[in-house]
C-alpha positions as CSV (number, residue, x, y, z in Angstrom):
1,M,89.6,9.2,-9.4
2,H,88.5,11.1,-6.3
3,T,87.7,8.5,-3.8
4,E,87.4,8.7,0.1
5,K,86.1,6.6,2.9
6,S,83.1,8.1,4.9
7,Q,84.0,9.9,8.0
8,N,81.4,8.0,10.1
9,S,80.7,4.3,10.7
10,S,77.4,2.9,11.8
11,P,76.7,2.9,15.5
12,Q,74.5,-0.2,15.2
13,S,76.9,-2.5,13.4
14,D,80.5,-2.9,12.3
15,K,79.2,-4.2,9.0
16,K,79.1,-1.5,6.3
17,P,75.5,-1.2,4.6
18,V,75.1,-2.0,1.0
19,L,72.7,0.9,0.4
20,S,72.7,4.3,1.9
21,M,69.6,6.5,1.3
22,I,70.1,10.2,1.8
23,L,67.5,12.9,2.0
24,C,67.4,16.4,3.3
25,S,64.6,18.3,5.2
26,R,64.0,21.1,7.8
27,S,61.6,21.6,10.6
28,D,59.7,24.5,8.9
29,E,56.4,22.6,8.0
30,Y,56.9,23.3,4.3
31,Q,53.6,23.4,2.5
32,G,51.7,21.9,5.3
33,N,52.4,18.6,7.2
34,S,56.0,18.2,6.3
35,R,57.1,16.6,9.5
36,W,54.3,14.0,9.2
37,R,55.4,13.3,5.6
38,L,59.1,12.8,6.6
39,Q,58.0,10.8,9.7
40,T,55.8,8.6,7.5
41,A,58.6,8.0,4.9
42,L,61.1,7.0,7.5
43,N,58.9,4.7,9.3
44,Y,57.7,3.2,6.0
45,I,61.4,2.5,5.0
46,G,62.1,1.0,8.4
47,Q,59.0,-1.2,8.1
48,T,60.0,-2.5,4.6
49,A,63.7,-3.0,5.5
50,H,62.5,-5.1,8.6
51,Q,60.1,-7.1,6.4
52,L,63.0,-8.1,4.1
53,G,65.4,-8.7,6.9
54,R,67.7,-6.0,5.4
55,E,68.3,-3.9,8.6
56,D,72.0,-4.3,8.4
57,D,72.1,-3.7,4.7
58,I,70.4,-0.3,4.7
59,E,71.0,3.0,6.3
60,V,69.0,6.2,6.0
61,I,70.7,9.6,6.7
62,V,68.5,12.8,7.2
63,I,70.4,15.9,6.5
64,D,68.7,18.5,8.8
65,W,69.4,21.8,7.1
66,G,69.4,24.8,9.5
67,S,66.6,23.7,11.9
68,K,66.5,25.6,15.3
69,T,65.0,22.6,16.8
70,P,66.5,19.4,15.4
71,L,64.3,17.1,13.6
72,R,65.5,14.1,15.5
73,D,64.0,15.7,18.6
74,L,60.7,16.2,16.9
75,L,59.9,13.0,15.0
76,K,58.3,9.8,16.3
77,L,60.1,6.8,14.7
78,T,59.2,3.2,15.1
79,P,61.9,0.8,16.6
80,E,62.3,-0.5,13.0
81,A,63.0,2.9,11.6
82,N,65.1,3.9,14.6
83,R,67.4,1.1,13.9
84,I,68.4,2.3,10.4
85,V,67.7,6.1,10.4
86,S,70.2,8.7,11.6
87,F,70.3,12.6,11.5
88,M,73.0,15.0,10.6
89,L,72.2,18.7,11.7
90,V,73.8,21.4,9.7
91,P,73.4,24.2,12.4
92,P,71.6,27.5,11.4
93,E,74.8,29.6,11.7
94,I,76.5,27.4,9.1
95,A,73.4,27.0,6.9
96,R,72.9,30.7,6.6
97,V,76.4,31.3,5.3
98,E,76.5,28.4,2.9
99,Q,73.2,28.8,1.3
100,K,73.8,32.4,0.3
101,D,70.5,33.8,-1.2
102,S,68.9,30.2,-1.7
103,P,66.0,29.3,0.6
104,F,67.0,25.6,0.6
105,P,70.2,24.4,-1.2
106,E,69.5,20.7,-1.7
107,V,72.9,20.2,-3.4
108,L,74.8,21.2,-0.4
109,A,72.7,19.1,1.9
110,L,72.9,16.1,-0.2
111,N,76.5,16.3,-0.9
112,A,77.1,16.5,2.8
113,G,75.2,13.3,3.3
114,V,77.2,11.6,0.5
115,R,80.5,12.5,2.3
116,R,79.3,10.9,5.5
117,A,77.4,7.9,4.1
118,N,78.7,4.4,4.7
119,G,77.0,2.5,2.0
120,E,78.5,0.8,-1.0
121,Y,75.7,2.5,-3.1
122,I,74.3,5.9,-2.2
123,G,70.7,6.9,-3.4
124,R,69.1,10.3,-3.1
125,I,65.5,10.4,-2.4
126,D,63.1,13.2,-1.3
127,Q,62.0,13.6,2.4
128,D,58.4,12.5,1.5
129,T,59.2,9.4,-0.8
130,L,58.0,6.0,0.2
131,V,60.5,3.3,-0.8
132,G,58.6,0.1,-1.7
133,K,59.4,-3.5,-1.0
134,H,59.6,-4.4,-4.7
135,F,62.0,-1.7,-5.3
136,L,64.4,-2.9,-2.6
137,E,64.0,-6.6,-3.6
138,T,65.0,-5.7,-7.2
139,F,67.9,-3.5,-6.1
140,F,69.3,-6.3,-3.9
141,W,68.8,-8.8,-6.6
142,L,70.7,-6.6,-9.1
143,H,73.4,-6.2,-6.5
144,E,73.8,-9.8,-5.8
145,K,73.1,-11.2,-9.3
146,S,74.4,-8.4,-11.5
147,R,71.9,-8.9,-14.3
148,L,72.4,-5.8,-16.2
149,L,74.5,-5.2,-19.5
150,T,77.0,-3.2,-17.5
151,P,78.3,-4.0,-14.0
152,L,76.0,-2.5,-11.4
153,R,78.9,-0.5,-9.9
154,N,79.4,1.3,-13.2
155,T,75.8,2.0,-13.9
156,L,73.7,5.1,-13.2
157,L,70.3,4.3,-11.8
158,L,67.4,6.7,-12.0
159,S,63.7,6.3,-11.5
160,N,60.6,8.5,-11.5
161,R,58.1,8.1,-8.7
162,R,54.3,7.6,-8.4
163,R,52.1,10.1,-6.6
164,I,49.7,9.9,-3.7
165,S,47.3,12.5,-4.0
166,V,47.2,15.5,-1.6
167,R,43.5,14.8,-1.2
168,F,44.6,11.7,0.8
169,T,47.9,13.0,2.4
170,R,46.2,16.2,3.8
171,Y,44.6,14.1,6.5
172,S,47.9,12.9,7.8
173,P,46.7,9.3,8.1
174,S,48.3,6.7,10.1
175,L,51.2,4.6,8.9
176,W,48.9,1.6,8.7
177,A,46.5,3.5,6.4
178,V,49.3,4.6,4.2
179,D,50.6,1.2,3.8
180,R,47.1,-0.2,3.0
181,F,46.6,2.6,0.5
182,V,49.9,1.8,-1.3
183,R,49.2,-2.0,-1.4
184,R,45.7,-1.4,-2.8
185,F,46.4,1.3,-5.4
186,K,50.1,1.2,-6.3
187,Q,49.7,-0.1,-9.8
188,S,47.1,2.5,-10.6
189,L,48.9,5.5,-9.0
190,P,50.1,8.0,-11.7
191,L,53.7,8.8,-12.4
192,M,54.8,12.3,-11.6
193,D,54.5,14.1,-15.0
194,P,56.1,11.3,-17.1
195,L,58.2,12.4,-20.0
196,P,59.0,10.6,-23.4
197,P,61.4,7.6,-22.9
198,H,64.4,9.4,-24.4
199,L,63.9,12.2,-21.9
200,F,63.2,10.2,-18.7
201,Y,66.5,11.6,-17.2
202,Q,64.7,14.9,-16.9
203,S,61.8,13.5,-14.9
204,Y,61.0,13.9,-11.3
205,V,63.5,11.9,-9.1
206,G,62.2,9.1,-7.2
207,I,65.7,7.9,-6.6
208,W,69.1,8.8,-8.1
209,L,71.4,5.9,-7.2
210,L,75.1,5.4,-7.8
211,H,78.1,3.4,-6.5
212,R,79.9,5.5,-3.9
213,D,83.1,5.6,-6.0
214,V,81.1,7.3,-8.8
215,W,79.8,9.9,-6.4
216,Y,83.3,10.6,-5.3
217,E,84.8,10.6,-8.8
218,C,82.5,13.4,-10.1
219,G,82.5,15.4,-6.8
220,G,78.7,14.9,-6.2
221,Y,76.3,17.5,-7.2
222,D,77.5,20.8,-8.6
223,E,77.6,23.0,-5.6
224,R,76.8,26.1,-7.6
225,F,73.3,24.6,-8.3
226,I,72.0,26.0,-5.0
227,Y,68.5,26.8,-6.5
228,M,65.7,24.8,-8.0
229,D,65.9,22.2,-10.7
230,W,68.5,20.6,-13.1
231,Q,70.9,19.4,-10.5
232,E,70.4,15.6,-11.4
233,V,70.4,16.4,-15.1
234,D,73.7,18.3,-14.7
235,M,75.2,15.4,-12.9
236,I,73.9,12.8,-15.4
237,L,75.3,14.7,-18.3
238,R,78.7,14.9,-16.6
239,L,78.7,11.1,-16.2
240,T,77.1,9.6,-19.3
241,P,80.1,10.0,-21.4
242,K,81.7,7.3,-19.3
243,Y,78.8,5.5,-17.6
244,T,75.6,3.8,-18.7
245,L,72.3,5.4,-17.6
246,V,69.5,2.9,-16.8
247,N,65.8,3.7,-16.2
248,L,65.5,1.9,-12.9
249,G,61.7,2.7,-12.8
250,E,61.1,0.3,-15.6
251,L,62.8,-2.4,-13.7
252,T,60.9,-1.8,-10.5
253,D,57.5,-0.7,-11.8
254,H,58.2,2.7,-10.2
255,D,57.8,1.3,-6.7
256,L,58.5,4.7,-5.1
257,Y,55.6,7.0,-3.9
258,H,55.5,10.7,-3.3
259,L,53.3,12.0,-0.6
260,D,51.9,15.0,-2.4
261,H,51.6,18.3,-0.7
262,G,50.0,21.6,-1.5
263,P,47.5,22.7,-2.3
264,A,48.8,22.8,-5.9
265,R,48.1,26.4,-6.4
266,A,49.8,27.5,-3.3
267,A,52.9,25.3,-4.2
268,W,53.0,26.9,-7.7
269,S,52.8,30.4,-6.2
270,A,55.5,29.6,-3.7
271,N,57.8,28.3,-6.4
272,R,57.1,30.6,-9.3
273,N,59.5,33.4,-8.1
274,R,62.3,31.2,-6.9
275,K,65.5,31.2,-8.7
276,T,66.3,28.2,-10.9
277,N,69.5,26.5,-11.8
278,P,71.0,26.9,-15.4
279,A,69.0,24.5,-17.7
280,R,70.9,21.4,-18.9
281,D,70.3,19.2,-21.9
282,L,72.3,17.4,-24.5
283,D,73.2,20.7,-26.3
284,N,74.2,22.4,-23.2
285,R,76.5,19.9,-21.4
286,P,78.6,20.8,-18.3
287,E,82.2,21.4,-19.1
288,K,83.8,19.6,-16.1
289,L,83.3,16.2,-14.6
290,Y,84.5,17.4,-11.2
291,P,83.2,21.0,-10.7
292,N,83.7,21.3,-7.0
293,G,86.7,21.8,-4.8
294,E,88.2,19.1,-2.5
295,N,86.0,20.3,0.5
296,W,82.7,19.5,-1.3
297,G,80.0,18.1,1.0
298,L,81.0,20.6,3.9
299,V,83.7,18.4,5.0
300,Q,85.5,21.4,6.6
301,Y,82.7,21.3,9.3
302,P,82.7,18.7,12.0
303,L,79.1,17.5,11.4
304,E,78.0,14.4,13.3
305,V,75.7,11.7,12.2
306,L,73.5,10.7,15.2
307,H,70.7,8.5,16.1
308,Q,67.6,9.6,18.0
309,E,68.2,9.9,21.8
310,N,64.6,9.6,22.8
311,A,62.8,6.3,23.1
312,P,61.3,5.0,19.8
313,A,57.6,5.3,19.4
314,D,55.4,2.5,20.1
315,A,52.1,4.0,18.9
316,F,52.2,2.8,15.3
317,N,50.0,-0.2,15.9
318,S,46.8,-0.4,13.8
319,P,44.4,2.2,15.1
320,R,41.0,1.3,16.5
321,F,38.3,0.8,14.0
322,K,40.9,0.8,11.4
323,W,39.0,-0.4,8.5
324,L,36.0,1.9,9.1
325,S,38.3,4.9,9.3
326,F,40.2,3.8,6.2
327,A,37.0,3.3,4.3
328,F,35.8,6.8,5.3
329,L,39.1,8.3,4.4
330,L,39.0,6.6,0.9
331,M,35.5,7.9,0.4
332,I,36.0,11.5,1.3
333,S,39.4,11.8,-0.6
334,G,38.0,9.9,-3.6
335,A,35.0,12.2,-3.7
336,Q,37.4,15.3,-3.6
337,I,39.7,13.7,-6.4
338,A,36.7,13.2,-8.5
339,W,35.5,16.7,-8.0
340,D,39.0,17.9,-8.9
341,K,38.9,16.0,-12.1
342,L,35.5,17.4,-13.0
343,I,36.7,21.0,-12.4
344,F,39.8,20.4,-14.6
345,L,37.6,19.0,-17.3
346,L,35.3,22.0,-17.2
347,I,38.2,24.3,-17.3
348,G,39.6,22.5,-20.2
349,M,36.4,22.8,-22.0
350,R,36.1,26.4,-21.3
351,W,39.6,27.0,-22.6
352,F,38.7,25.0,-25.7
353,L,35.5,26.8,-26.4
354,F,36.9,30.3,-25.8
355,A,40.3,29.7,-27.6
356,S,38.6,28.6,-30.8
357,S,38.1,31.4,-33.2
358,T,34.8,29.8,-34.4
359,W,33.4,29.7,-30.9
360,K,34.6,33.1,-30.0
361,N,32.7,34.4,-33.1
362,R,29.4,32.4,-31.9
363,V,29.7,33.9,-28.5
364,R,29.9,37.4,-30.0
365,V,26.8,36.8,-32.1
366,V,24.9,35.4,-29.1
367,R,25.8,38.4,-27.1
368,G,24.9,40.9,-29.7
369,T,21.5,39.1,-30.3
370,V,20.3,39.1,-26.7
371,S,22.1,42.1,-25.3
372,G,19.5,44.4,-23.6
373,R,16.5,42.2,-24.5
374,P,14.2,40.6,-21.8
375,L,15.3,37.2,-20.7
376,L,12.1,35.4,-21.7
377,S,12.6,36.7,-25.4
378,W,16.1,35.1,-25.6
379,P,15.0,31.6,-26.9
380,G,12.9,33.2,-29.8
381,L,15.6,35.7,-30.7
382,L,18.3,32.9,-30.9
383,L,16.1,30.7,-32.8
384,T,15.3,33.4,-35.4
385,R,18.9,34.4,-35.6
386,W,19.9,30.8,-36.2
387,I,17.2,30.4,-39.0
388,E,18.5,33.6,-40.7
389,R,22.2,32.4,-40.5
390,R,21.3,28.9,-42.0
391,S,19.2,30.5,-44.8
392,Y,22.1,32.8,-45.6
393,Q,24.7,29.9,-45.7
394,N,22.2,27.9,-48.0
395,Q,21.9,30.7,-50.5
396,R,25.7,31.0,-50.7
């Protein structure tokens, strides 16, 4: 088994955290307000950890991939978040060499976070994922009570996430408004493109959570997977011959929330030409449990894990006229969501009508009947045509 202690210890306490959450980001404003999304996610985690009294049990490491201006100098964190969040900058000169032709190699960044995390368990989340209170309560209950069929340390834990519409997030609402939104709507928020139960391991990743020894045993993510997609599936298929995979979302009611970004068309256009990693499924399993060299996770570089040096933000109290502004935000974003659904419905109806051979034929008949005729004569022409067709069908 490949095991190793983390290179860094927490600057806040000598006590090792139970849970490390790692995420990667960059100060490039990807698809809009990405720094707001990251800042909101970090402050939300800090707030939740504080409410549960778990600040000493949780750490969050942000792997800052190649930012010219470090993220830790740009974000405004609350005191609660500042206590548990730290940053590791991968300088641009290292990032450019290691990423090759990939615009953002998540596996390299996340593996670097794994090698420097202190927690007994290490979970990978996205930079714009809100980690809910019920999720953390359930995890610590499982850790302390061990109520699974297999020991928690020998269990692979994966959860999908719910989505918060870009129609809401595009306005970069306050942390208070985001918190109220989640509390009010969390059970009705949709999952990210849910799959059939037997394929849940191929869904979007709310969190991918393992004991640290399992991360080290398999060498983390396959560092050849520097492009889009399949990196978690590859890792799951390497580990499931030995370990049990559990749908953690079913145990936590998918209490993880993605701050959507876009617009969707722009996101699709930006991603359609990006390279993807090799597809993985049960018929195409990886050959090796441990695909990387001993220097996986960029351990050859002296990368430091640091806390913010600037003073924590104190401007995250409830804004003035909070309920009025929140109601207005719900009204305007709700109207836009309803409009989006109407447009999608109309597009679906149009596709159905024009994809059907019967309707295609009817459209051709209508066009042939009225083409070149005065507009006012169309109703009579169509009625006469309809009567003729009915008469012909009855004679047959």
